[in-house]
Each structure stands twice: as C-alpha cells, then as structure tokens.
C-alpha positions in Angstrom: -0.4 -0.3 -0.3 1.3 3.8 -0.7 0.3 7.0 0.5 -0.7 10.1 -1.1 2.7 10.8 -2.3 3.1 7.3 -3.4 5.8 6.0 -0.6 5.4 2.4 0.1 3.6 2.4 3.8 4.7 0.3 6.9 2.4 -1.1 9.1 3.1 -1.0 13.0 0.9 -3.7 15.0 1.3 -2.3 18.2 0.6 -4.7 21.5 -1.5 -2.8 24.3 -0.8 -4.3 27.4 -3.8 -4.0 30.4 -4.4 -3.3 33.6 -0.9 -3.4 34.8 0.3 -1.5 31.9 3.8 -3.1 31.5 5.4 -4.3 28.5 7.7 -5.8 30.3 8.1 -6.5 34.8 11.6 -7.1 35.4 12.2 -9.3 32.4 8.8 -10.9 32.3 7.0 -9.8 29.1 2.9 -8.9 29.9 2.3 -10.6 26.2 4.1 -14.2 25.8 6.8 -13.7 23.3 4.8 -16.3 21.0 1.9 -13.8 20.5 3.8 -11.5 18.3 5.2 -14.6 16.4 1.2 -16.0 16.0 -0.1 -12.9 14.4 3.3 -13.1 12.0 3.2 -16.6 11.3 -0.9 -15.7 10.5 -0.3 -13.0 8.1 1.9 -14.6 6.4 0.0 -17.6 6.0 -2.6 -15.2 4.8 -0.6 -14.5 2.3 0.4 -11.0 2.9 3.0 -10.9 0.5 5.1 -7.3 2.0 6.4 -9.0 5.3 9.0 -7.1 5.4 6.9 -4.2 5.8 5.1 -4.9 9.1 6.7 -4.5 12.5 5.0 -6.3 15.7 5.6 -3.7 18.5 4.7 -4.4 22.7 3.9 -0.6 24.0 3.4 0.2 27.9 0.9 2.6 29.9 1.2 3.6 33.4 -0.4 0.9 35.7 -3.0 1.5 37.7 -3.6 5.5 37.0 -7.1 6.7 35.2 -8.3 6.2 32.3 -6.9 9.5 31.3 -3.2 9.6 33.0 -3.7 5.9 30.9 -4.3 7.8 27.6 -1.5 10.4 27.7 1.3 8.0 28.4 0.1 5.9 25.9 -0.5 8.5 23.3 3.3 9.1 24.4 4.7 5.4 23.8 2.7 5.2 21.0 3.9 8.6 19.2 7.8 6.8 20.1 6.4 3.6 17.9 5.1 5.4 14.9 8.6 7.4 15.4 10.8 4.4 15.5 9.0 2.4 12.7 9.2 5.5 10.2 13.4 6.2 11.1 13.4 2.4 10.8 11.9 2.0 7.4 12.6 5.4 5.9 8.6 5.3 5.7 5.3 6.3 6.8 3.6 3.8 9.0 -0.2 3.1 9.6 -1.3 1.7 12.8 -2.9 -1.2 14.3 -3.7 -2.1 17.8 -4.3 -5.2 19.5 -5.6 -4.5 22.7 -6.1 -6.5 25.8 -7.9 -6.2 29.0 -7.5 -2.7 29.6 -5.6 -1.9 27.3 -8.6 -2.7 24.8 -10.3 0.1 26.4 -7.4 2.4 26.2 -7.6 1.9 22.1 -10.8 2.2 21.7 -10.6 5.8 24.2 -8.5 6.4 20.9 -10.9 7.4 18.9 -13.2 9.5 20.7 -14.7 12.6 19.6 -12.2 14.1 22.2 -9.5 13.0 24.6 -10.2 13.0 28.1 -8.5 15.3 29.8 -8.7 18.0 27.1 -11.3 19.3 24.6 -9.7 18.8 21.4 -7.4 16.1 20.4 -3.6 17.7 20.3 -1.6 17.5 17.0 0.6 14.4 18.4 -2.2 12.9 19.0 -3.8 13.4 16.3 -0.9 12.4 14.2 -1.6 9.0 16.0 -5.9 8.3 15.4 -4.5 9.8 11.6 -2.6 6.3 11.8 -5.0 3.6 12.9 -6.1 1.3 10.5 -7.2 -1.3 13.4 -8.2 -1.2 17.1 -8.5 -4.8 18.1 -9.6 -5.8 21.3 -9.5 -9.0 23.8 -11.1 -9.2 27.2 -11.4 -5.5 27.5 -13.9 -4.1 29.8 -15.3 -2.2 26.8 -19.0 -1.4 29.4 -16.6 -1.7 32.6 -16.3 -4.8 34.6 -18.3 -5.8 37.5 -15.3 -6.5 39.3 -14.6 -3.1 40.0 -17.8 -2.9 42.2 -16.7 -5.5 44.5 -16.7 -3.7 48.1 -12.8 -5.5 48.6 -11.6 -3.9 45.1 -13.2 -0.7 45.9 -11.1 -0.1 49.5 -8.1 -0.8 47.2 -9.3 2.3 45.1 -8.7 4.4 47.8 -4.9 5.9 47.2 -3.2 6.1 50.4 -3.2 8.9 52.4 0.5 11.3 52.7 -1.3 14.1 54.1 -4.8 15.6 55.3 -4.1 17.9 52.0 -4.9 14.7 49.8 -8.6 14.3 51.6 -9.5 17.6 50.7 -8.8 16.7 47.0 -10.9 13.7 47.3 -13.6 13.4 45.2 -16.4 13.3 46.5 -17.7 9.5 45.5 -14.0 8.6 47.2 -15.0 10.5 50.5 -18.7 8.6 50.0 -17.0 5.4 49.7 -14.9 5.9 53.1 -18.1 7.0 55.1 -19.7 3.7 53.9 -16.4 1.2 54.7 -17.4 0.4 58.7 -21.1 -1.1 57.2 -19.3 -2.7 54.6 -16.5 -4.9 56.9 -19.1 -7.9 57.3 -18.9 -8.1 53.3 -15.8 -8.0 53.2 -14.4 -10.2 55.6 -15.2 -13.7 53.7 -14.2 -12.0 50.3 -10.8 -11.3 52.6 -10.5 -15.0 53.9 -11.2 -16.3 50.3 -8.2 -14.3 49.4 -6.2 -15.2 51.4 -7.2 -19.1 50.9 -5.5 -18.0 47.4 -2.0 -16.9 48.9 -0.4 -20.2 49.7 -1.3 -22.2 46.1 0.2 -18.2 44.6 3.6 -18.9 46.3 4.3 -22.4 45.0 2.7 -21.7 41.6 5.8 -21.7 38.9 4.9 -19.0 36.3 4.9 -16.7 39.9 8.3 -18.1 41.1 9.3 -17.0 37.0 7.6 -13.0 38.1 9.2 -13.1 41.7 12.1 -14.3 40.0 12.6 -11.8 37.2 12.3 -8.9 40.0 16.1 -9.6 40.0 16.5 -8.3 36.1 16.0 -5.1 36.2 14.5 -4.1 40.2 15.5 0.2 39.5 12.4 -0.8 37.0 10.4 -3.1 39.0 10.4 -0.4 42.7 8.8 2.3 40.3 6.7 -0.3 39.0 5.2 -1.3 42.9 5.3 2.2 44.0 3.3 3.9 41.4 0.5 1.0 42.2 0.9 2.0 45.9 0.1 5.9 45.6 -2.5 5.6 42.4 -5.0 3.3 42.2 -7.8 5.6 39.9 -8.3 3.1 37.2 -10.0 0.7 39.6 -12.8 3.4 39.8 -12.8 4.5 36.2 -13.5 0.6 35.7 -16.5 0.6 37.3 -19.8 0.4 34.7 -21.1 3.3 35.5 -17.8 5.8 35.1 -16.6 3.5 31.6 -20.5 4.9 30.4 -19.9 7.9 31.2 -17.0 8.3 29.5 -17.9 6.3 26.4 -21.1 9.2 26.2 -18.3 11.3 24.5 -18.9 9.4 21.8 -16.7 8.1 18.9 -15.1 10.1 16.1 -16.9 9.7 12.4 -14.6 10.5 11.0 -13.0 7.7 12.1 -15.6 5.2 10.8 -12.7 3.5 7.8 -10.9 2.0 11.3 -11.4 -2.0 11.5 -12.8 -2.9 14.7 -12.9 -6.1 16.1 -13.6 -7.6 19.8 -13.4 -10.8 21.5 -15.0 -12.0 24.4 -14.3 -14.4 26.8 -15.3 -16.2 28.6 -13.8 -19.0 31.2 -15.1 -22.3 32.2 -15.1 -24.3 35.7 -12.0 -26.8 35.8 -12.7 -30.2 34.0 -11.7 -32.7 37.0 -10.1 -33.3 39.8 -6.9 -33.4 38.2 -6.5 -30.0 36.7 -8.3 -27.7 39.2 -8.7 -24.4 38.9 -6.1 -22.3 40.6 -7.3 -20.5 43.7 -6.8 -17.3 42.8 -9.0 -17.6 39.2 -11.9 -19.0 41.6 -11.6 -16.0 44.4 -12.0 -13.6 40.9 -14.5 -15.5 38.8 -16.8 -15.4 42.3 -16.2 -12.0 42.8 -17.1 -11.0 39.6 -19.7 -13.2 38.7 -21.1 -12.2 42.2 -21.1 -8.3 41.7 -23.1 -8.7 37.9 -26.2 -7.2 37.1 -28.5 -7.0 34.0 -28.7 -3.8 33.6 -28.5 -3.2 29.9 -27.3 -6.5 29.0 -30.6 -8.0 28.6 -31.1 -7.1 25.2 -27.3 -7.8 24.2 -27.7 -11.3 26.0 -30.6 -12.2 23.7 -29.0 -11.1 20.9 -25.3 -12.7 21.6 -27.0 -16.0 22.1 -29.1 -16.4 19.5 -26.3 -16.0 16.6 -23.8 -17.8 18.6 -27.2 -21.0 18.8 -27.1 -20.8 14.7 -23.2 -20.6 14.9 -23.2 -16.5 13.0 -21.0 -15.9 16.0 -17.7 -18.5 15.7 -16.7 -19.9 19.1 -13.1 -20.5 19.9 -12.6 -23.0 22.3 -11.8 -27.1 23.0 -15.6 -27.3 22.7 -17.8 -25.6 20.3 -20.9 -26.5 23.0 -21.0 -23.1 25.1 -23.7 -22.3 28.0 -26.0 -19.2 27.3 -24.5 -15.8 28.2 -25.1 -14.2 31.1 -24.7 -11.4 32.8 -22.2 -13.3 35.3 -20.3 -14.8 32.5 -16.8 -13.7 32.7 -13.1 -14.6 32.6 -11.9 -13.8 36.6 -11.4 -10.5 35.4 -14.2 -8.9 33.1 -17.7 -9.7 32.5 -18.6 -11.3 29.4 -21.0 -9.2 28.2 -19.3 -5.6 29.1 -16.6 -6.8 26.3 -18.8 -4.8 24.3 -19.2 -1.0 24.7 -23.3 -0.7 25.4 -23.3 2.7 24.0 -22.6 4.6 21.7 -23.0 1.6 19.5 -25.8 0.3 18.1 -26.6 -3.5 19.0 -26.5 -4.6 15.6 -23.1 -2.7 15.4 -21.8 -4.2 18.3 -23.0 -7.7 16.9 -21.0 -6.9 13.5 -18.0 -6.1 15.3 -17.5 -9.7 17.3 -15.0 -11.2 15.8 -15.1 -14.5 18.6 -15.4 -15.6 22.0 -13.3 -17.1 23.0 -13.4 -19.7 25.6 -10.8 -19.1 28.0 -9.6 -17.2 31.2 -8.2 -14.0 31.2 -4.4 -15.1 31.1 -4.6 -17.8 28.5 -4.9 -14.7 25.7 -1.4 -13.5 26.0 0.2 -17.2 25.8 0.2 -18.0 30.0 -1.8 -21.4 29.7 -1.2 -24.6 31.5 1.3 -27.0 28.8 0.6 -30.3 29.0 4.3 -32.0 28.5 5.1 -36.3 27.7 6.0 -36.7 31.5 2.1 -35.4 32.2 -1.4 -35.9 30.4 -2.8 -32.7 31.6 -0.8 -29.7 32.8 -2.0 -28.3 36.9 -3.9 -25.0 36.4 -1.5 -21.8 37.3 -2.9 -19.4 40.3 -5.1 -17.3 37.5 -6.1 -20.3 35.7 -9.2 -21.9 34.6 -9.8 -25.0 33.3 -11.5 -23.9 30.0 -8.7 -26.2 28.2 -7.6 -23.3 26.4 -4.4 -24.3 24.9 -1.6 -24.1 21.5 -4.7 -25.2 19.5 -6.9 -22.3 20.7 -4.2 -19.9 20.8 -3.3 -20.4 17.0 -7.0 -20.3 16.3 -7.2 -16.9 18.1 -4.5 -15.2 16.6 -5.3 -16.3 13.3 -8.8 -14.6 13.6 -6.9 -11.4 15.1 -4.2 -11.7 11.8 -7.3 -12.0 9.7 -8.6 -8.6 11.1 -5.5 -6.9 10.6 -4.9 -7.9 6.8 -8.6 -6.2 6.5 -7.3 -2.7 7.9 -4.0 -3.6 6.0 -5.8 -3.7 2.3 
C-alpha cells in the first residue's frame, strides 16, 4: 500500500497491555513472546506478500492510573513507536493496535470525539489517530467490569494518604466510600478470607516464581512499578460500569469510521476435573466478578449474542463448540463477558457485527500463559489465575489467526 505521495507504507502492530500497564516486568513480558510470532505467522499464512513492511511492538502505559492518565502515557508510547518505525523504514506508517483487557479500552478511547483530559486532540495525538487502521480488543472492559464494584476492590481503589491535604482533594465519590466502609466490613470479611486462602498456592506456583524471580532482572524498574501501584489506583474506580458508560458518552469520532474494529469476548469455564482444578485465585476473582454482576442494559445484548452463537453466526474459539448461554455473571475472572462490548454509543447491530469471536478462555490464557502438557504429564496443572477452560496451543493459534485476519482487513 502507498500513501498520498506514492510512498510504500509500513504497518506497525502495537500490543497494548491491560490493567498493570507494563510491556515487561523485569524480564517478564506482559504478552508471551509467542503472541507476536503467532500474529506474524498467521499474516504470512493469510498471504500477505510484504512481510518486511510489518513491525510488531509491545508498548507500555501507566500501571493503575486513571483512564485519562493512561491515555496520555499511551499516546506518548504510540508516538515513540511511530517515530521508531518510520525512522527504521524511512517510510510513513499505518498503526494497528491489539489491546488486551484495559489496553483494548485504551485503544477504543483513542477514537472518541475528544480526549479524556482536554477539549481537543493535540497534533501529536491526531497524528496517531490519522495513522490508525485497526483497533482490536481482547477481553476488554468496554462497558466496565463488575469486579470493580466489589467491596474489596473499592477499598483498594482508595489511594494511600500522605497528608490531610490529600483528603481535601478527594472526589466526593471517594469520600462517600470511606464513610460507608465500616458498614461494608461484614461483607469484606469473607472476601478477605477467600483471598487469603489463595495466597499459599500462589507462592508455590511456577508462573509466580518466574515472575518474582524476574524482579532481579531490573530492580529499579520494579521498585518504580510497585510505587506507582501504591500511590495511584484510580483505574479501579474508572472501570466501574457507570464510569465507563459516562466516558463513552463522549461518542466515537465519525471521521474514524474507516478503522477496522474487532472484539474478542472471553468466557472462562470451571475446571474440567479433579486432576486439573482451577487456580485458587482464579476461583476467587471469578466468583467476585460473577457475584457483583447486574443485568442492567445487558438483557437485550445477551439474547442477541446467544441467538447468533446458537446459529453459528458468531464463531466460538475453544476446545469444544458447546457453550452455555451467556449471562450477566459470565466472565473470565476479571471482566464480565457481556461487558466486553460498549453498550453505547454504538447500535446493537453494530456491536454484534464487531464481535470477531467468543473465546473460551480465562483472562491470562489469551496472553499465552496457559498450562502446557508435557510427555510426563497428561495434563498440566492450572496456575494460580488459570481456569479449567482447556485453552491450549490449538486454541491459541486459532485466536491469533483470527486476529491476523482482522489486521489484514485494516491493511487492505
């Protein structure tokens, strides 16, 4: 493809991370290394004849800052990525974003009529928006997540106090939460006990040991990351369904209708048997997300999606084509499945058209972090945040083949 001056274009695929915002934590990558390989191979498989004109890069944003703060950091990261790609190739670049979890929401928010913190898009941001060709979300809370409404999560959403002045600067909603906290203690107590039950298995888990061990790879970056989480957890409140709905009420920019959008909805299954039980923390977060789910605004969406799933109009990526009907409580242990579509400002028909597939997987499976069987074990045990969804190499490859097809539509 060429630009208006006849120059050949370069296509840059950016992998946008979710809630924790890092591209690497020490030496541990947010997206497994196999994700970029799977996308590249799938594009080659699809017959893209100019693979030297494709770059795949992870990017980072602020860990748990507000959506507005994340947007500004994300835009700076995307600008640097565009600069790098164009300097490397000597050609203009098109941009394709594959966002997981909150990274998918971050990507969609770039297409609003105005930025979250200002009245107009500044020129550097508009340059990124002009370059956009694909926005692909996987397990993204495009209508928020009920997990953010949980009493325990709302307690964590209250930032640490450094002085009395901090209290005076709190928004009214945060002050109201603190006033109501004593009455929430009976509700919090069982949640805390369930959470504590998940800690011992976590400490023994191989994936956690790998993550912790990588802290020595770059201790300075790890300290900065932990300190950022300690002092700024506004995102926990911003992901509440009413807050996301208010954010999206800005409306999408009609000038960006040409962008290829695709959404992959994730739904986790319970463990398949006693030999491979779900991870303890998975069970805790899955139960919490289901418990706080509500049906407001979801009934019509659920009915329409379930009808299309039953008729085969929406593909299912999973170890078995059988899938129970989706409902408000269905989730992947972090995000409710039906809340992975923006309930507004799009029409229902447009929302349904943009569902690329429903993926039977938990929140970490789709990143490439799923149990891998070996010749010495018929079935690998599920990790601390893994379910019994049986998402494995075959399903992983099917997912990223589909993602590559959506990217190819944006390249065409």
